[in-house]
PDB file of N, CA, C and O in Angstrom:
ATOM      1  N   MET A   1       9.222 -43.555 -28.759  1.00  0.00           N
ATOM      2  CA  MET A   1       9.458 -42.157 -28.502  1.00  0.00           C
ATOM      3  C   MET A   1       9.560 -41.913 -27.002  1.00  0.00           C
ATOM      4  O   MET A   1       8.597 -41.472 -26.375  1.00  0.00           O
ATOM      5  N   PRO A   2      10.711 -42.194 -26.434  1.00  0.00           N
ATOM      6  CA  PRO A   2      10.893 -42.041 -24.985  1.00  0.00           C
ATOM      7  C   PRO A   2      10.658 -40.625 -24.492  1.00  0.00           C
ATOM      8  O   PRO A   2      10.179 -40.443 -23.373  1.00  0.00           O
ATOM      9  N   GLU A   3      10.986 -39.600 -25.306  1.00  0.00           N
ATOM     10  CA  GLU A   3      10.805 -38.219 -24.870  1.00  0.00           C
ATOM     11  C   GLU A   3       9.334 -37.914 -24.614  1.00  0.00           C
ATOM     12  O   GLU A   3       8.998 -37.253 -23.631  1.00  0.00           O
ATOM     13  N   ILE A   4       8.461 -38.391 -25.491  1.00  0.00           N
ATOM     14  CA  ILE A   4       7.021 -38.167 -25.329  1.00  0.00           C
ATOM     15  C   ILE A   4       6.518 -38.908 -24.102  1.00  0.00           C
ATOM     16  O   ILE A   4       5.720 -38.366 -23.338  1.00  0.00           O
ATOM     17  N   GLU A   5       6.965 -40.124 -23.905  1.00  0.00           N
ATOM     18  CA  GLU A   5       6.551 -40.906 -22.737  1.00  0.00           C
ATOM     19  C   GLU A   5       6.980 -40.218 -21.446  1.00  0.00           C
ATOM     20  O   GLU A   5       6.207 -40.155 -20.491  1.00  0.00           O
ATOM     21  N   GLU A   6       8.209 -39.701 -21.411  1.00  0.00           N
ATOM     22  CA  GLU A   6       8.692 -38.992 -20.224  1.00  0.00           C
ATOM     23  C   GLU A   6       7.863 -37.745 -19.958  1.00  0.00           C
ATOM     24  O   GLU A   6       7.522 -37.459 -18.811  1.00  0.00           O
ATOM     25  N   LEU A   7       7.539 -37.004 -21.006  1.00  0.00           N
ATOM     26  CA  LEU A   7       6.719 -35.806 -20.869  1.00  0.00           C
ATOM     27  C   LEU A   7       5.346 -36.155 -20.317  1.00  0.00           C
ATOM     28  O   LEU A   7       4.865 -35.506 -19.388  1.00  0.00           O
ATOM     29  N   LEU A   8       4.715 -37.174 -20.883  1.00  0.00           N
ATOM     30  CA  LEU A   8       3.373 -37.547 -20.457  1.00  0.00           C
ATOM     31  C   LEU A   8       3.343 -38.074 -19.024  1.00  0.00           C
ATOM     32  O   LEU A   8       2.322 -37.951 -18.346  1.00  0.00           O
ATOM     33  N   GLU A   9       4.441 -38.656 -18.556  1.00  0.00           N
ATOM     34  CA  GLU A   9       4.508 -39.125 -17.174  1.00  0.00           C
ATOM     35  C   GLU A   9       4.471 -37.963 -16.188  1.00  0.00           C
ATOM     36  O   GLU A   9       4.007 -38.122 -15.059  1.00  0.00           O
ATOM     37  N   LYS A  10       4.954 -36.803 -16.602  1.00  0.00           N
ATOM     38  CA  LYS A  10       5.019 -35.628 -15.718  1.00  0.00           C
ATOM     39  C   LYS A  10       3.724 -34.819 -15.728  1.00  0.00           C
ATOM     40  O   LYS A  10       3.523 -33.963 -14.867  1.00  0.00           O
ATOM     41  N   ILE A  11       2.847 -35.081 -16.690  1.00  0.00           N
ATOM     42  CA  ILE A  11       1.639 -34.285 -16.850  1.00  0.00           C
ATOM     43  C   ILE A  11       0.467 -34.964 -16.147  1.00  0.00           C
ATOM     44  O   ILE A  11       0.266 -36.172 -16.274  1.00  0.00           O
ATOM     45  N   THR A  12      -0.296 -34.175 -15.409  1.00  0.00           N
ATOM     46  CA  THR A  12      -1.487 -34.671 -14.736  1.00  0.00           C
ATOM     47  C   THR A  12      -2.711 -34.108 -15.427  1.00  0.00           C
ATOM     48  O   THR A  12      -2.800 -32.904 -15.668  1.00  0.00           O
ATOM     49  N   LYS A  13      -3.646 -34.973 -15.743  1.00  0.00           N
ATOM     50  CA  LYS A  13      -4.894 -34.553 -16.381  1.00  0.00           C
ATOM     51  C   LYS A  13      -5.867 -34.098 -15.299  1.00  0.00           C
ATOM     52  O   LYS A  13      -5.973 -34.723 -14.243  1.00  0.00           O
ATOM     53  N   THR A  14      -6.571 -33.008 -15.570  1.00  0.00           N
ATOM     54  CA  THR A  14      -7.540 -32.496 -14.617  1.00  0.00           C
ATOM     55  C   THR A  14      -8.765 -32.009 -15.380  1.00  0.00           C
ATOM     56  O   THR A  14      -8.827 -32.124 -16.604  1.00  0.00           O
ATOM     57  N   VAL A  15      -9.733 -31.470 -14.659  1.00  0.00           N
ATOM     58  CA  VAL A  15     -10.975 -31.015 -15.298  1.00  0.00           C
ATOM     59  C   VAL A  15     -11.292 -29.589 -14.872  1.00  0.00           C
ATOM     60  O   VAL A  15     -10.820 -29.100 -13.845  1.00  0.00           O
ATOM     61  N   ILE A  16     -12.100 -28.945 -15.690  1.00  0.00           N
ATOM     62  CA  ILE A  16     -12.634 -27.628 -15.351  1.00  0.00           C
ATOM     63  C   ILE A  16     -14.146 -27.793 -15.265  1.00  0.00           C
ATOM     64  O   ILE A  16     -14.757 -28.405 -16.142  1.00  0.00           O
ATOM     65  N   ASP A  17     -14.750 -27.250 -14.211  1.00  0.00           N
ATOM     66  CA  ASP A  17     -16.188 -27.463 -14.044  1.00  0.00           C
ATOM     67  C   ASP A  17     -17.000 -26.369 -14.733  1.00  0.00           C
ATOM     68  O   ASP A  17     -16.439 -25.475 -15.366  1.00  0.00           O
ATOM     69  N   ASP A  18     -18.321 -26.448 -14.606  1.00  0.00           N
ATOM     70  CA  ASP A  18     -19.207 -25.517 -15.302  1.00  0.00           C
ATOM     71  C   ASP A  18     -19.084 -24.084 -14.796  1.00  0.00           C
ATOM     72  O   ASP A  18     -19.576 -23.158 -15.442  1.00  0.00           O
ATOM     73  N   ARG A  19     -18.438 -23.890 -13.657  1.00  0.00           N
ATOM     74  CA  ARG A  19     -18.224 -22.537 -13.124  1.00  0.00           C
ATOM     75  C   ARG A  19     -16.815 -22.031 -13.420  1.00  0.00           C
ATOM     76  O   ARG A  19     -16.435 -20.956 -12.956  1.00  0.00           O
ATOM     77  N   GLY A  20     -16.033 -22.798 -14.190  1.00  0.00           N
ATOM     78  CA  GLY A  20     -14.689 -22.377 -14.562  1.00  0.00           C
ATOM     79  C   GLY A  20     -13.616 -22.731 -13.560  1.00  0.00           C
ATOM     80  O   GLY A  20     -12.476 -22.282 -13.687  1.00  0.00           O
ATOM     81  N   ARG A  21     -13.961 -23.530 -12.564  1.00  0.00           N
ATOM     82  CA  ARG A  21     -12.976 -23.916 -11.548  1.00  0.00           C
ATOM     83  C   ARG A  21     -12.147 -25.095 -12.046  1.00  0.00           C
ATOM     84  O   ARG A  21     -12.662 -26.042 -12.639  1.00  0.00           O
ATOM     85  N   VAL A  22     -10.855 -25.003 -11.785  1.00  0.00           N
ATOM     86  CA  VAL A  22      -9.931 -26.067 -12.179  1.00  0.00           C
ATOM     87  C   VAL A  22      -9.607 -26.890 -10.938  1.00  0.00           C
ATOM     88  O   VAL A  22      -9.235 -26.345  -9.899  1.00  0.00           O
ATOM     89  N   TYR A  23      -9.750 -28.194 -11.057  1.00  0.00           N
ATOM     90  CA  TYR A  23      -9.412 -29.099  -9.955  1.00  0.00           C
ATOM     91  C   TYR A  23      -7.910 -29.335  -9.959  1.00  0.00           C
ATOM     92  O   TYR A  23      -7.348 -29.755 -10.971  1.00  0.00           O
ATOM     93  N   ILE A  24      -7.253 -29.067  -8.827  1.00  0.00           N
ATOM     94  CA  ILE A  24      -5.824 -29.349  -8.675  1.00  0.00           C
ATOM     95  C   ILE A  24      -5.716 -30.607  -7.810  1.00  0.00           C
ATOM     96  O   ILE A  24      -6.133 -30.602  -6.651  1.00  0.00           O
ATOM     97  N   PRO A  25      -5.161 -31.673  -8.367  1.00  0.00           N
ATOM     98  CA  PRO A  25      -5.070 -32.930  -7.621  1.00  0.00           C
ATOM     99  C   PRO A  25      -4.339 -32.784  -6.283  1.00  0.00           C
ATOM    100  O   PRO A  25      -3.442 -31.956  -6.128  1.00  0.00           O
ATOM    101  N   LYS A  26      -4.746 -33.602  -5.341  1.00  0.00           N
ATOM    102  CA  LYS A  26      -4.213 -33.549  -3.983  1.00  0.00           C
ATOM    103  C   LYS A  26      -2.688 -33.685  -3.958  1.00  0.00           C
ATOM    104  O   LYS A  26      -2.021 -33.004  -3.180  1.00  0.00           O
ATOM    105  N   SER A  27      -2.135 -34.555  -4.801  1.00  0.00           N
ATOM    106  CA  SER A  27      -0.683 -34.759  -4.803  1.00  0.00           C
ATOM    107  C   SER A  27       0.052 -33.465  -5.180  1.00  0.00           C
ATOM    108  O   SER A  27       1.109 -33.168  -4.623  1.00  0.00           O
ATOM    109  N   ILE A  28      -0.498 -32.711  -6.111  1.00  0.00           N
ATOM    110  CA  ILE A  28       0.114 -31.447  -6.518  1.00  0.00           C
ATOM    111  C   ILE A  28      -0.078 -30.394  -5.434  1.00  0.00           C
ATOM    112  O   ILE A  28       0.845 -29.636  -5.133  1.00  0.00           O
ATOM    113  N   ARG A  29      -1.285 -30.341  -4.838  1.00  0.00           N
ATOM    114  CA  ARG A  29      -1.523 -29.382  -3.742  1.00  0.00           C
ATOM    115  C   ARG A  29      -0.569 -29.647  -2.591  1.00  0.00           C
ATOM    116  O   ARG A  29      -0.036 -28.715  -1.989  1.00  0.00           O
ATOM    117  N   ARG A  30      -0.356 -30.905  -2.291  1.00  0.00           N
ATOM    118  CA  ARG A  30       0.557 -31.268  -1.210  1.00  0.00           C
ATOM    119  C   ARG A  30       1.993 -30.853  -1.556  1.00  0.00           C
ATOM    120  O   ARG A  30       2.696 -30.272  -0.729  1.00  0.00           O
ATOM    121  N   GLU A  31       2.414 -31.158  -2.778  1.00  0.00           N
ATOM    122  CA  GLU A  31       3.775 -30.834  -3.217  1.00  0.00           C
ATOM    123  C   GLU A  31       4.040 -29.333  -3.170  1.00  0.00           C
ATOM    124  O   GLU A  31       5.139 -28.908  -2.814  1.00  0.00           O
ATOM    125  N   LEU A  32       3.034 -28.523  -3.527  1.00  0.00           N
ATOM    126  CA  LEU A  32       3.195 -27.076  -3.553  1.00  0.00           C
ATOM    127  C   LEU A  32       2.704 -26.380  -2.288  1.00  0.00           C
ATOM    128  O   LEU A  32       2.716 -25.152  -2.202  1.00  0.00           O
ATOM    129  N   ALA A  33       2.275 -27.167  -1.312  1.00  0.00           N
ATOM    130  CA  ALA A  33       1.767 -26.637  -0.032  1.00  0.00           C
ATOM    131  C   ALA A  33       0.602 -25.679  -0.259  1.00  0.00           C
ATOM    132  O   ALA A  33       0.524 -24.627   0.375  1.00  0.00           O
ATOM    133  N   ILE A  34      -0.303 -26.047  -1.165  1.00  0.00           N
ATOM    134  CA  ILE A  34      -1.501 -25.241  -1.434  1.00  0.00           C
ATOM    135  C   ILE A  34      -2.621 -25.749  -0.537  1.00  0.00           C
ATOM    136  O   ILE A  34      -2.926 -26.942  -0.507  1.00  0.00           O
ATOM    137  N   LYS A  35      -3.226 -24.815   0.194  1.00  0.00           N
ATOM    138  CA  LYS A  35      -4.320 -25.174   1.085  1.00  0.00           C
ATOM    139  C   LYS A  35      -5.610 -24.469   0.647  1.00  0.00           C
ATOM    140  O   LYS A  35      -5.570 -23.475  -0.078  1.00  0.00           O
ATOM    141  N   GLU A  36      -6.728 -24.989   1.090  1.00  0.00           N
ATOM    142  CA  GLU A  36      -8.019 -24.371   0.779  1.00  0.00           C
ATOM    143  C   GLU A  36      -7.991 -22.906   1.195  1.00  0.00           C
ATOM    144  O   GLU A  36      -7.567 -22.574   2.302  1.00  0.00           O
ATOM    145  N   GLY A  37      -8.443 -22.039   0.305  1.00  0.00           N
ATOM    146  CA  GLY A  37      -8.479 -20.606   0.587  1.00  0.00           C
ATOM    147  C   GLY A  37      -7.233 -19.849   0.137  1.00  0.00           C
ATOM    148  O   GLY A  37      -7.240 -18.619   0.101  1.00  0.00           O
ATOM    149  N   ASP A  38      -6.155 -20.574  -0.210  1.00  0.00           N
ATOM    150  CA  ASP A  38      -4.947 -19.904  -0.695  1.00  0.00           C
ATOM    151  C   ASP A  38      -5.254 -19.180  -2.005  1.00  0.00           C
ATOM    152  O   ASP A  38      -6.043 -19.655  -2.823  1.00  0.00           O
ATOM    153  N   LYS A  39      -4.624 -18.036  -2.186  1.00  0.00           N
ATOM    154  CA  LYS A  39      -4.770 -17.313  -3.446  1.00  0.00           C
ATOM    155  C   LYS A  39      -3.731 -17.838  -4.436  1.00  0.00           C
ATOM    156  O   LYS A  39      -2.574 -18.060  -4.079  1.00  0.00           O
ATOM    157  N   LEU A  40      -4.160 -18.032  -5.679  1.00  0.00           N
ATOM    158  CA  LEU A  40      -3.259 -18.424  -6.753  1.00  0.00           C
ATOM    159  C   LEU A  40      -3.274 -17.325  -7.793  1.00  0.00           C
ATOM    160  O   LEU A  40      -4.259 -16.597  -7.920  1.00  0.00           O
ATOM    161  N   PHE A  41      -2.199 -17.202  -8.531  1.00  0.00           N
ATOM    162  CA  PHE A  41      -2.050 -16.153  -9.526  1.00  0.00           C
ATOM    163  C   PHE A  41      -1.857 -16.811 -10.882  1.00  0.00           C
ATOM    164  O   PHE A  41      -1.063 -17.741 -11.021  1.00  0.00           O
ATOM    165  N   ILE A  42      -2.589 -16.324 -11.884  1.00  0.00           N
ATOM    166  CA  ILE A  42      -2.628 -16.968 -13.192  1.00  0.00           C
ATOM    167  C   ILE A  42      -2.149 -15.994 -14.258  1.00  0.00           C
ATOM    168  O   ILE A  42      -2.464 -14.804 -14.226  1.00  0.00           O
ATOM    169  N   GLU A  43      -1.379 -16.529 -15.204  1.00  0.00           N
ATOM    170  CA  GLU A  43      -0.945 -15.725 -16.343  1.00  0.00           C
ATOM    171  C   GLU A  43      -0.910 -16.641 -17.566  1.00  0.00           C
ATOM    172  O   GLU A  43      -0.693 -17.847 -17.448  1.00  0.00           O
ATOM    173  N   VAL A  44      -1.125 -16.052 -18.729  1.00  0.00           N
ATOM    174  CA  VAL A  44      -1.010 -16.782 -19.984  1.00  0.00           C
ATOM    175  C   VAL A  44       0.255 -16.305 -20.679  1.00  0.00           C
ATOM    176  O   VAL A  44       0.434 -15.110 -20.913  1.00  0.00           O
ATOM    177  N   VAL A  45       1.136 -17.253 -21.009  1.00  0.00           N
ATOM    178  CA  VAL A  45       2.401 -16.941 -21.666  1.00  0.00           C
ATOM    179  C   VAL A  45       2.547 -17.857 -22.871  1.00  0.00           C
ATOM    180  O   VAL A  45       2.617 -19.078 -22.729  1.00  0.00           O
ATOM    181  N   ASP A  46       2.594 -17.264 -24.051  1.00  0.00           N
ATOM    182  CA  ASP A  46       2.777 -18.029 -25.292  1.00  0.00           C
ATOM    183  C   ASP A  46       1.796 -19.197 -25.407  1.00  0.00           C
ATOM    184  O   ASP A  46       2.162 -20.284 -25.853  1.00  0.00           O
ATOM    185  N   GLY A  47       0.554 -18.962 -25.004  1.00  0.00           N
ATOM    186  CA  GLY A  47      -0.469 -19.991 -25.126  1.00  0.00           C
ATOM    187  C   GLY A  47      -0.498 -21.002 -23.994  1.00  0.00           C
ATOM    188  O   GLY A  47      -1.292 -21.942 -24.033  1.00  0.00           O
ATOM    189  N   TYR A  48       0.352 -20.831 -22.981  1.00  0.00           N
ATOM    190  CA  TYR A  48       0.378 -21.727 -21.828  1.00  0.00           C
ATOM    191  C   TYR A  48      -0.220 -21.026 -20.625  1.00  0.00           C
ATOM    192  O   TYR A  48      -0.008 -19.829 -20.430  1.00  0.00           O
ATOM    193  N   LEU A  49      -0.961 -21.759 -19.822  1.00  0.00           N
ATOM    194  CA  LEU A  49      -1.512 -21.239 -18.581  1.00  0.00           C
ATOM    195  C   LEU A  49      -0.511 -21.525 -17.471  1.00  0.00           C
ATOM    196  O   LEU A  49      -0.160 -22.678 -17.218  1.00  0.00           O
ATOM    197  N   LYS A  50      -0.053 -20.460 -16.811  1.00  0.00           N
ATOM    198  CA  LYS A  50       0.877 -20.615 -15.695  1.00  0.00           C
ATOM    199  C   LYS A  50       0.151 -20.221 -14.418  1.00  0.00           C
ATOM    200  O   LYS A  50      -0.501 -19.178 -14.359  1.00  0.00           O
ATOM    201  N   ILE A  51       0.266 -21.050 -13.413  1.00  0.00           N
ATOM    202  CA  ILE A  51      -0.365 -20.797 -12.126  1.00  0.00           C
ATOM    203  C   ILE A  51       0.738 -20.690 -11.076  1.00  0.00           C
ATOM    204  O   ILE A  51       1.587 -21.573 -10.953  1.00  0.00           O
ATOM    205  N   TYR A  52       0.710 -19.598 -10.327  1.00  0.00           N
ATOM    206  CA  TYR A  52       1.719 -19.361  -9.301  1.00  0.00           C
ATOM    207  C   TYR A  52       1.079 -19.382  -7.919  1.00  0.00           C
ATOM    208  O   TYR A  52      -0.040 -18.905  -7.733  1.00  0.00           O
ATOM    209  N   THR A  53       1.797 -19.938  -6.959  1.00  0.00           N
ATOM    210  CA  THR A  53       1.411 -19.762  -5.564  1.00  0.00           C
ATOM    211  C   THR A  53       1.994 -18.416  -5.133  1.00  0.00           C
ATOM    212  O   THR A  53       2.812 -17.835  -5.846  1.00  0.00           O
ATOM    213  N   ARG A  54       1.584 -17.934  -3.996  1.00  0.00           N
ATOM    214  CA  ARG A  54       2.135 -16.659  -3.497  1.00  0.00           C
ATOM    215  C   ARG A  54       3.650 -16.773  -3.359  1.00  0.00           C
ATOM    216  O   ARG A  54       4.379 -15.841  -3.699  1.00  0.00           O
ATOM    217  N   ARG A  55       4.125 -17.915  -2.860  1.00  0.00           N
ATOM    218  CA  ARG A  55       5.556 -18.108  -2.652  1.00  0.00           C
ATOM    219  C   ARG A  55       6.320 -18.057  -3.981  1.00  0.00           C
ATOM    220  O   ARG A  55       7.351 -17.391  -4.076  1.00  0.00           O
ATOM    221  N   THR A  56       5.817 -18.759  -5.007  1.00  0.00           N
ATOM    222  CA  THR A  56       6.538 -18.765  -6.283  1.00  0.00           C
ATOM    223  C   THR A  56       6.451 -17.408  -6.970  1.00  0.00           C
ATOM    224  O   THR A  56       7.392 -16.998  -7.650  1.00  0.00           O
ATOM    225  N   LEU A  57       5.332 -16.707  -6.800  1.00  0.00           N
ATOM    226  CA  LEU A  57       5.220 -15.370  -7.383  1.00  0.00           C
ATOM    227  C   LEU A  57       6.193 -14.414  -6.699  1.00  0.00           C
ATOM    228  O   LEU A  57       6.848 -13.611  -7.363  1.00  0.00           O
ATOM    229  N   ASN A  58       6.288 -14.500  -5.370  1.00  0.00           N
ATOM    230  CA  ASN A  58       7.244 -13.663  -4.649  1.00  0.00           C
ATOM    231  C   ASN A  58       8.664 -13.917  -5.132  1.00  0.00           C
ATOM    232  O   ASN A  58       9.438 -12.978  -5.319  1.00  0.00           O
ATOM    233  N   THR A  59       9.005 -15.180  -5.334  1.00  0.00           N
ATOM    234  CA  THR A  59      10.334 -15.540  -5.827  1.00  0.00           C
ATOM    235  C   THR A  59      10.574 -14.942  -7.202  1.00  0.00           C
ATOM    236  O   THR A  59      11.653 -14.418  -7.480  1.00  0.00           O
ATOM    237  N   ARG A  60       9.565 -15.022  -8.062  1.00  0.00           N
ATOM    238  CA  ARG A  60       9.695 -14.474  -9.421  1.00  0.00           C
ATOM    239  C   ARG A  60       9.868 -12.955  -9.377  1.00  0.00           C
ATOM    240  O   ARG A  60      10.722 -12.404 -10.072  1.00  0.00           O
ATOM    241  N   VAL A  61       9.062 -12.286  -8.563  1.00  0.00           N
ATOM    242  CA  VAL A  61       9.156 -10.826  -8.449  1.00  0.00           C
ATOM    243  C   VAL A  61      10.528 -10.423  -7.917  1.00  0.00           C
ATOM    244  O   VAL A  61      11.133  -9.477  -8.422  1.00  0.00           O
ATOM    245  N   LEU A  62      11.021 -11.129  -6.909  1.00  0.00           N
ATOM    246  CA  LEU A  62      12.338 -10.810  -6.355  1.00  0.00           C
ATOM    247  C   LEU A  62      13.438 -10.994  -7.392  1.00  0.00           C
ATOM    248  O   LEU A  62      14.386 -10.210  -7.432  1.00  0.00           O
ATOM    249  N   SER A  63      13.325 -12.021  -8.231  1.00  0.00           N
ATOM    250  CA  SER A  63      14.354 -12.237  -9.249  1.00  0.00           C
ATOM    251  C   SER A  63      14.322 -11.118 -10.293  1.00  0.00           C
ATOM    252  O   SER A  63      15.369 -10.702 -10.789  1.00  0.00           O
ATOM    253  N   VAL A  64      13.126 -10.631 -10.627  1.00  0.00           N
ATOM    254  CA  VAL A  64      13.017  -9.512 -11.574  1.00  0.00           C
ATOM    255  C   VAL A  64      13.626  -8.258 -10.963  1.00  0.00           C
ATOM    256  O   VAL A  64      14.326  -7.511 -11.647  1.00  0.00           O
ATOM    257  N   ILE A  65      13.365  -8.022  -9.676  1.00  0.00           N
ATOM    258  CA  ILE A  65      13.936  -6.859  -8.990  1.00  0.00           C
ATOM    259  C   ILE A  65      15.457  -6.957  -8.963  1.00  0.00           C
ATOM    260  O   ILE A  65      16.151  -5.979  -9.238  1.00  0.00           O
ATOM    261  N   GLN A  66      15.975  -8.143  -8.631  1.00  0.00           N
ATOM    262  CA  GLN A  66      17.425  -8.326  -8.597  1.00  0.00           C
ATOM    263  C   GLN A  66      18.033  -8.129  -9.973  1.00  0.00           C
ATOM    264  O   GLN A  66      19.095  -7.521 -10.106  1.00  0.00           O
ATOM    265  N   GLU A  67      17.362  -8.643 -11.003  1.00  0.00           N
ATOM    266  CA  GLU A  67      17.837  -8.476 -12.372  1.00  0.00           C
ATOM    267  C   GLU A  67      17.854  -6.999 -12.745  1.00  0.00           C
ATOM    268  O   GLU A  67      18.803  -6.514 -13.361  1.00  0.00           O
ATOM    269  N   ASP A  68      16.787  -6.286 -12.364  1.00  0.00           N
ATOM    270  CA  ASP A  68      16.704  -4.853 -12.654  1.00  0.00           C
ATOM    271  C   ASP A  68      17.809  -4.092 -11.933  1.00  0.00           C
ATOM    272  O   ASP A  68      18.423  -3.191 -12.506  1.00  0.00           O
ATOM    273  N   LYS A  69      18.064  -4.452 -10.676  1.00  0.00           N
ATOM    274  CA  LYS A  69      19.144  -3.787  -9.927  1.00  0.00           C
ATOM    275  C   LYS A  69      20.484  -4.055 -10.590  1.00  0.00           C
ATOM    276  O   LYS A  69      21.334  -3.167 -10.658  1.00  0.00           O
ATOM    277  N   GLY A  70      20.676  -5.272 -11.079  1.00  0.00           N
ATOM    278  CA  GLY A  70      21.930  -5.608 -11.753  1.00  0.00           C
ATOM    279  C   GLY A  70      22.111  -4.786 -13.013  1.00  0.00           C
ATOM    280  O   GLY A  70      23.208  -4.300 -13.285  1.00  0.00           O
ATOM    281  N   VAL A  71      21.050  -4.625 -13.783  1.00  0.00           N
ATOM    282  CA  VAL A  71      21.105  -3.821 -15.005  1.00  0.00           C
ATOM    283  C   VAL A  71      21.357  -2.368 -14.645  1.00  0.00           C
ATOM    284  O   VAL A  71      22.179  -1.703 -15.276  1.00  0.00           O
ATOM    285  N   SER A  72      20.652  -1.869 -13.629  1.00  0.00           N
ATOM    286  CA  SER A  72      20.814  -0.464 -13.224  1.00  0.00           C
ATOM    287  C   SER A  72      22.235  -0.189 -12.762  1.00  0.00           C
ATOM    288  O   SER A  72      22.819   0.828 -13.134  1.00  0.00           O
ATOM    289  N   SER A  73      22.803  -1.089 -11.949  1.00  0.00           N
ATOM    290  CA  SER A  73      24.158  -0.840 -11.453  1.00  0.00           C
ATOM    291  C   SER A  73      25.173  -0.936 -12.584  1.00  0.00           C
ATOM    292  O   SER A  73      26.167  -0.210 -12.579  1.00  0.00           O
ATOM    293  N   THR A  74      24.944  -1.811 -13.544  1.00  0.00           N
ATOM    294  CA  THR A  74      25.835  -1.913 -14.705  1.00  0.00           C
ATOM    295  C   THR A  74      25.783  -0.620 -15.511  1.00  0.00           C
ATOM    296  O   THR A  74      26.817  -0.105 -15.938  1.00  0.00           O
ATOM    297  N   LEU A  75      24.566  -0.095 -15.720  1.00  0.00           N
ATOM    298  CA  LEU A  75      24.420   1.157 -16.469  1.00  0.00           C
ATOM    299  C   LEU A  75      25.080   2.312 -15.730  1.00  0.00           C
ATOM    300  O   LEU A  75      25.717   3.162 -16.352  1.00  0.00           O
ATOM    301  N   ARG A  76      24.933   2.354 -14.395  1.00  0.00           N
ATOM    302  CA  ARG A  76      25.558   3.422 -13.609  1.00  0.00           C
ATOM    303  C   ARG A  76      27.083   3.355 -13.721  1.00  0.00           C
ATOM    304  O   ARG A  76      27.751   4.384 -13.827  1.00  0.00           O
ATOM    305  N   ARG A  77      27.624   2.139 -13.697  1.00  0.00           N
ATOM    306  CA  ARG A  77      29.081   1.997 -13.810  1.00  0.00           C
ATOM    307  C   ARG A  77      29.566   2.460 -15.173  1.00  0.00           C
ATOM    308  O   ARG A  77      30.690   2.944 -15.303  1.00  0.00           O
ATOM    309  N   ARG A  78      28.721   2.313 -16.194  1.00  0.00           N
ATOM    310  CA  ARG A  78      29.097   2.743 -17.546  1.00  0.00           C
ATOM    311  C   ARG A  78      28.818   4.221 -17.780  1.00  0.00           C
ATOM    312  O   ARG A  78      29.148   4.753 -18.840  1.00  0.00           O
ATOM    313  N   GLY A  79      28.209   4.894 -16.793  1.00  0.00           N
ATOM    314  CA  GLY A  79      27.957   6.317 -16.927  1.00  0.00           C
ATOM    315  C   GLY A  79      26.614   6.673 -17.521  1.00  0.00           C
ATOM    316  O   GLY A  79      26.374   7.841 -17.828  1.00  0.00           O
ATOM    317  N   SER A  80      25.733   5.707 -17.693  1.00  0.00           N
ATOM    318  CA  SER A  80      24.392   6.004 -18.204  1.00  0.00           C
ATOM    319  C   SER A  80      23.504   6.431 -17.054  1.00  0.00           C
ATOM    320  O   SER A  80      23.758   6.051 -15.910  1.00  0.00           O
ATOM    321  N   PRO A  81      22.444   7.231 -17.334  1.00  0.00           N
ATOM    322  CA  PRO A  81      21.536   7.671 -16.252  1.00  0.00           C
ATOM    323  C   PRO A  81      20.771   6.510 -15.650  1.00  0.00           C
ATOM    324  O   PRO A  81      19.971   6.705 -14.735  1.00  0.00           O
TER     325      PRO A  81
END
């Protein structure tokens, strides 16, 4: 089952301590430029835990704003309020 093997190669196992803190491995912190004291943003979507850095959250918010502007301008062109 090559698909499962490929998936498992991309996944890093980590632990949660008795205070609820999740350890993020150094390689991932380095890749995402996460430093001690950085704020992270967490959301649960369809049973998955998603963690955003400030940069990725900003990117997501901007894309939602752009999408909303696109919908609004399309509606205005069609004559809707």
